[in-house]
N, C-alpha and C positions, 0 to 999 in steps of 0.2 A: 136458298144458297147452301151448298154442301158444307159439311163440317170443316174440311180442309180450306175451303174458300173463306169461311168465317175466320179461321185462324190466320190466314194470310192478310185479311183485311185488318184484323187486330194488330198484327205486326206492323203494318203500314201506318196505322193510327198512332202507335207508340213511337215509331221512328219520326213522325211529324210533330210530336208533342213539343210545345214550347211554353207550357204553363209556368214553369219555374222562372222563366225569363219575363214573360208577359203579364202573368197574374200571380206573383209570388204570394204564398200563403201568409207570410208575416209582413207583407207590405213592401213598399218601394225600396226600403233600405236593405231588404233581404233578397233582392233580385240576383239570380245567378250571374256572376260577373263575366261570363264568356258565352259564346254561342253554344247552345245545347247540342249534344250528340248522343241521343239515347242508344244504349247498347243492351240488347236482349236477344236471346235465341229461343223462339217458340218452336214447338215440334208436335206433329200429329202422331209420331211413332215412338219417340223416346220414352223409356220407362223410368228414367232417372231425371229429376229436376234438381239443379244446383241453385240454391237460393242464397246468393251472396249479399254483400252490403251495397257497394257502389263502385263504379269504375274509378281506377286511379288515373293519373295523367297519361301514362303510356297507353293504357287502354283507350282513353279519350282520343289520343292522337291516331291510333291504329284502327279503332272501331272493332277490335277483336277482344272479347272478354277473357280475362285472366292471361293476357299476353304480357306477362312480366314474371319476376322471380317468384311472386306468390303463386302464380299459375303453375310454375315448374314444380313447386313443392306440393301443390294440390294434386297434380297429375301423378306425382310419386306416391302420395297417399292412396290414390285410387287404383294405382297399378295399371295405368293406361298411357299410351303415347299420344302425341299431339294430334295425329290423324284421327284416332278414335275419339279423343276429347272434343274435337271440333266437328265431328260428324253428328248432325242433328238427328240422325236415326238413333243415336246412342244417348245423347244428353240434351236436355233443354237447360238453358242458363238464363235465369231471370232474377236480377238483383233487386234489393229493396228500393234502391234509387237507380234510375237508368242513366243518369248523367254524372260526370265527374263534378263533385260539389265544391272543389277548390280547397285551399289550405287555410288552417287557422294561424294565429299569430306565432305559434311554435313551429310551424312548417309541417304539421301533420294533416292528413286528409280530414276534412270536416265530415260530420255524420251524413248519411244519405238524406237527400232532399225530402222534406215532409210532403210534398205535393204528389209524389209518385204512387205510394201504396194506396191511399184512398181512391185514387182515380183508376188505377190499372190492375192492382194485384189480384183481387178476387176474379176479375174478368180473365186474367191470364190463367189462373189456376182452374177455373171452370172450363176454359177452352181446351184443357189438356187432361181429360178424365182418365186417360190411359196411364198416367204417372203412377208408379208403384212405390217409389222411394224418393223422399225429399231430403236432400243434404242441406241442413241449415248452417251456413257458414257465418259465425259471429252472432253477437247478442241481438242485433236488430231483426235478423231473419228468425232467430229462435223466439223472440217475443211475439212476432206475428203468427208463426206457424204452430207454436206450442201454447200460446195464450197463458192462462192461469196454471197450466201444468209445468211451466218453466220454473226452474229454481231461482234463488235470490241472486246468484252470480253465474257467469259463463262457465267457470270451472265446475261448480256444482251441477249445472245443467249437463255438461258434457260427461261428467263422471257418472251420471244416471242414464247413460245412453241405452242400456239394455231395457230400461223402463219404457223408453219411447219406441225402440226398434222392434222389440219382441212382444208386441201386443197385437190385438185384432184391428187396430185402427188402420184405415186406408185413405190415403197412402201412408206407409210407415214413414217415420221421421227419424233421422239420425243427426244429432247436433255435433258440430265440429268447431274447433277454434278457428280463427282466421289464419291462413297459412303464411301470413306476413313474416318477414325476418324479425320483426319486433317481438314475435311470440316465441323466438328460439329459447329464451329463458324459461318460458312456461313449459315447453316440451321437456326440458331437462328436469324441471321440478315435478313433472307428472309422467314418469316413464310408463305407467299403465296405458297411456294413450297409444303409444307405438306397439307395446307388447300385447295388449288385449283388444283394443278397438280396431286398429288398422287391419289385422288379419281378417276380422269379420267383415269389415267394409270392403276389402278387396275381393273376398269371396262373393259377397252379395253383388258387387259391380260386375264381376265376371259372369255371373248367372244372368243378370239383367241386360247385358249388352251382347250376349251370345245369340 
């Protein structure tokens, strides 16, 4: 089976996954409370992988990753429009959890489901060896992709972005905060993110999608 066919088969297997509903890792009381709708974009040609957290409700309803205000902000960070962002020749989009995890008691999104990463993440990464840059959006993606090299907090990790990006590791990793409106205060408290990191990010994206 050709490489592209293997990638297509993996994408279909992910789309059909119902483990969080049928075999929840923490038992029956932790069953996903709604029908799963895995959202991931695999690509045989994209050189950039966006490693997010998990789909929100709007993404769950549409099946389109980052199809919300967070996505608008992320696209602004990247310096790309919707057409480029949703072109699988440009970006692969593989969150840590493929399905909307539901809300907690405070009305915030729950963490990514624990079933996804052990089952699928390494397979997805291995199936896309052409990836040159991984954008780790949020602490869960940073924990998986950076491992022990991650700092104690998300802020510390992102502040050390040069350490991860400008090395010989392949693919390079660039940690980002989540683009949620909830992080607007964080952006104001950390002006170096927009002044120093974003210009480098946009230039790197421009090169890799051209």
